[in-house]
DOLUM-707013 format. One record per residue (C-alpha): residue number from 1; residue in three letters; z, x, y. Coordinates in steps of 0.25 Angstrom, whole numbers, plus 5000, padded with zeros to 4 digits. Each point is the difference from the previous one (the first is absolute). Example, Ala and Ser with C-alpha at 12.3 -4.5 7.8 and 13.67 -1.06 7.14 Angstrom:
2
k/r/z/x/y
1/ala/5031/5049/4982
2/ser/4998/5006/5014
END
This chain:
88
k/r/z/x/y
1/val/5203/4762/4831
2/pro/5008/5011/4995
3/val/5015/4996/4996
4/glu/5012/5007/5004
5/glu/5012/4993/4999
6/phe/5012/5000/5012
7/met/5009/4991/5005
8/gly/4999/4996/5014
9/ile/5013/4998/5004
10/met/5013/5009/4997
11/ala/5012/5001/5009
12/val/5015/5002/5000
13/ala/5009/4990/5008
14/leu/5001/5001/5014
15/ala/5015/5003/5005
16/glu/5000/4988/5009
17/pro/5004/4987/4995
18/gly/4990/4989/4999
19/val/4986/4995/4996
20/his/4989/5012/5001
21/asp/4985/4998/5000
22/thr/4993/5011/4991
23/met/4991/5001/5012
24/pro/4999/5010/5008
25/pro/5003/5010/4991
26/arg/5012/5008/5005
27/asp/5007/5014/4996
28/val/5007/4993/4987
29/gly/4987/4994/4996
30/gly/4994/4987/4999
31/asn/4985/4995/4999
32/leu/4994/5013/4999
33/asp/4987/4999/4993
34/ile/4997/5014/4999
35/arg/4990/5000/4988
36/his/5004/5015/4998
37/leu/5013/4996/4995
38/val/4996/5000/4985
39/lys/5006/5004/4987
40/gly/5006/5016/5002
41/thr/5003/4997/5015
42/thr/5013/5003/5005
43/ala/5005/4991/5012
44/tyr/5013/5003/5008
45/phe/5008/4988/5007
46/pro/5012/5003/5008
47/val/5012/4992/4994
48/ala/5008/4991/5011
49/val/5009/4992/4991
50/glu/5007/5002/4988
51/gly/4992/4999/4987
52/ala/4986/5002/5009
53/leu/4997/4986/4994
54/phe/4985/5004/4997
55/ser/4990/4990/4999
56/val/4986/5001/4995
57/gly/4988/4990/5000
58/asp/4986/4996/5004
59/gly/4992/5007/4989
60/his/4985/5005/5003
61/leu/4989/5004/4991
62/ala/4992/5006/5012
63/gln/4998/5000/5015
64/gly/4994/5007/5010
65/asp/5008/5009/5010
66/gly/5010/4991/5005
67/glu/4999/4984/4999
68/ile/4996/4999/5015
69/cys/4990/4987/4996
70/gly/5010/4995/4991
71/leu/4992/5003/4988
72/ala/5004/5006/4987
73/ile/4999/4997/4985
74/glu/5014/4996/4997
75/ala/5005/4996/4986
76/pro/5014/5001/4992
77/val/5002/5014/4995
78/thr/5011/5007/4993
79/val/5006/5012/5005
80/thr/5011/5009/4995
81/leu/5008/5008/5012
82/arg/5008/5012/4999
83/phe/5012/5001/5011
84/ser/5008/5012/5005
85/val/5009/5002/5012
86/ile/5000/5011/5009
87/lys/5013/5002/5007
88/gly/5000/5004/5015
END
């Protein structure tokens, strides 16, 4: 199985207070499980709260096109992220 690491969950905080599940994913992110979000990829999330409160987790080593059947090769991974704010 070819290994191409990616993070399954990436999101910024919702504007609505309270506890929110990562599923289903929404415009602010969540449990995306998109195997194409690998090193060098750019993802855009709308910032709804001060500071964005970005969260990331659910490391994957490999997965098919989506985690429809709940199967992927998951493992702890180390990531380096770079953030930019695009106003407007």
